[in-house]
N, C-alpha and C positions, 0 to 999 in steps of 0.2 A: 233872435239873432243878436250877437254882440256888436254894439256900435263903438266907433272909435273913441268917443268921449267917455265910455265906460272903462277903458283900459288905461293902466298906468304903464310907464316904461318898464322894461324887464328889471327884475331885482335879483341879486345873487342869494342863493340859499346858504345858510350858515354851515351846513354839512354837505348837502348834495347827495345824489343817488345814482346808481347805475340801473338802467331799465332791464327788462327781461331780454332785450336784444343787445345788452352790454353797452348801451349808449350812455354817455355821461349826461346827467341832468343837473346843471349848475345854476341856470337862470330860468326864471318863470315870469309870466305876466299875470296880473290879478285884475279882475273886473269887478265893478260894483255889484253888490247883491241886489236881487230883484224879488218880485213876488214869488218866484220859484223857490228861492232860498228862505223866504219867510215861511213858506209852507213846510220846508224841512225843519225849521226851528220850532214849529208847533206840532210836528209829527210825534204822537205819544210814544211810538216804538223807538224813535231815535232819542227822544229826551230821556229815556231810561238807560241809555248807554252813551255817555259823552264821547267815547272813542269813535263809535259808529257815526254820531252826528258830525264830528270833525271831519271824518273821512268823506261823508256825503257833501259837506260844504266845499271842501277842497276840490273834489272831483267835479263839482258843479261850476266853480268860479275860477279855477286856475288852469293855465295853459303853459306848455313849454315855450321857450323863447322863440321857436319857429312855428308858434300858433297851433300846436297839436294839443288837444285837450288831455288833461291827466285822467287816466282811468281810476276807478275806485280801487283796483288792485294796486296801482302805483301809489295812490294816496295812502293806502294802508301800509305800504312798505317803507314810506318815508319815516325817518327818525322823529321822535317827539320834538326835538329842537327845531327842525324844519317846519313841522306842523304848527307849533306855537308861533313861530315867525309868520307863517301864512295867515293864521287867525288874526294876528296883530295887523298885517297888511290889509286883510279884508275889512277890519274895523276902520282903519284909517282911510281906505279908499272910499268906503260907503258913507261914513258918518263924520269924517274929519279927525283931527288930532286931539281935540279937547274932549274930556270925559269926566263926569262927576263920579267920584268913588267914595264909598263909605267904609270906614275902618273902625272895628270895635277895640277899645283899649283893654288889654288884659288885666289892668290894675283896677279901674273903676267901672268898667263895662260900658262907659259912655261911647257914643258914636261920633266920629270926627269926619267931616266932609272935606275932601281934597279934590281940587280941580287938576286932574292929571293931564300932562302934555305928552301924548303917546309918541310924538316925534323925538323926544329926548331919551327914550328907552334904549339903553345900550344893547347891541346885538353881538354876541361873541361868536366868532367863527371857529371851526374845528381846527386845531393846530395840525400841521402836516404829519401824517402817520399816526395820529392818535385817535383811536376809536373806542377806548376804554377809560374808565375812571377808577383809580386805586384809592381805597380808604384804609387808613391805619387805625385800628380800634385801640381803645385804652384798656378795656376789660377783656375783650376777645370772646371767642366762642369755644367752648369745651365740648369736644366730640364724645362719642360713646366709649372710646378707649381712654379718655381722660387727657388727651392732648389739647392744648390751648392754641388756637389760631387767631392771629390778629390782623392779617392782611386779607382784605376782600377786594375782588376785582369785578366791576360791573361793566357790561356792554351798554351802549346807548339804547334806551327803549325805542320801540317803533310803534306805529299806529296799530299793528296787529297785537302787540303786547297790551296796549291801552284797551282795545276792544275786549280782549280775553279777560283781563283783570276786572273790567267793569261789568262783564256778563256773569260774574259770580253771584250766587244766590245770597250770599252774605253781603249786605250793603254797608257794613261797618267801614267807615273811611280808612281807619288804621289797618284793618286786615286786607282791604282792597289794595292799599299802597304796598303792603307786604307781598301780596300776590304779584303785583307789577314788578317789584324789585327782585322777587324770586325768579321770575322769567329772565331777568337780565343778569343774575348772579352767575359768573363764569368760574371763579376760583375762590377757595377759602383756604388760605395757607397752603399746606401740602396735602390737603384732603383729596381723596380720589374724586374725580369729576362725577362719577356715577353716584357716589354718596352725597355729593352736594346737590345734585338734581333730585335724589330721592328724599332728602331732608327738606328741601324747598322752604316753604313758608314757615315751618316749625323752627328752622334754624334762625330766621330773622326774629321771630317772636320770642326766642330764648335770650336774645341779646339784652344787655342792660339798657335802660332808658337813655343814659348818657351816650352810649355807643350808637343807639338808634338816632339820637339827635345829631351826633357827629356825622353819620351817613347822610342825613338830609342836608346838613350844612355843607358838607364836602361836595355833594352832587349839585347843590344850588350854586356853589362858587366855581366849580370846575367844568360843569357840563356846558356845551355850546348852546346858542340860541338866545332869545330875549332875556334880559335881566328883569325878572318879575318880582324880585324882592324889593319892597319899598321901606323907607325909613319915615315914620310918622310921629308927630308930637301931638298928644291928646289935647284937644282944645278945652277939656274940662279940668284935668288934673296936672297937665304939663308933663305927663310921663312920656318919655321917648321909647318907641318900640319898633320892632321890625316885623313885617307881615308880607303876605303875598298880594300882588295886584288884585284889586277887587274886579272880577270879571262878571259879576252878577248882571250888570247892565251893559255888557260888551256889545250886544246886539239888541238894542231896545225894540220892542214890538209895539205896534199901534201908534 
């Protein structure tokens, strides 16, 4: 049973969702994680699919503002921005705002320890009427007919997209990310939408590395949800670099 001291006041989702009954889901309550969630974190089947693990944690710990538990189906349909936000709230509710994070310097490979204050992480809300992110490529994609397309439009990824991409037999992180982006790719210039879907992952892997970095940077900067990009100064060589929030100890066990 959930006790009152386990619950935080309702919090607004950065994006929000409409349920199967077409009811808006804009605010939720998050309770502290218990031994039930510790069992989820150590479940071998879930640990091999981060998307499914996040779905299970959200369905277990999150309720709508009127105290109705979220189902796994609803947790799966939430966009990644809301899911990342709920992970952040689960961590803060259960363990507090301070977290030790370790970052590897790309120059000297030394590790830098940073005491992160999770309460200071900016959370971007979805601008009214915006459900897509447009990326203008520099080199572009050349299709089979020789036409070059430079405008890519992505929908916001969901939990279902995360689970499907993580379930691929190919565990290469770069190709898994391409699989996730391919599920969200809606338009490529004036290419036929069926051709975009058929080309899928291959289209993304054919892009130049600079365009691929441009996609990641644009999505990081424009997508709603928690700002997980951190600026770090290496304590060994004083190199300043940008990296993603270290979530390896987000939910410490034992």
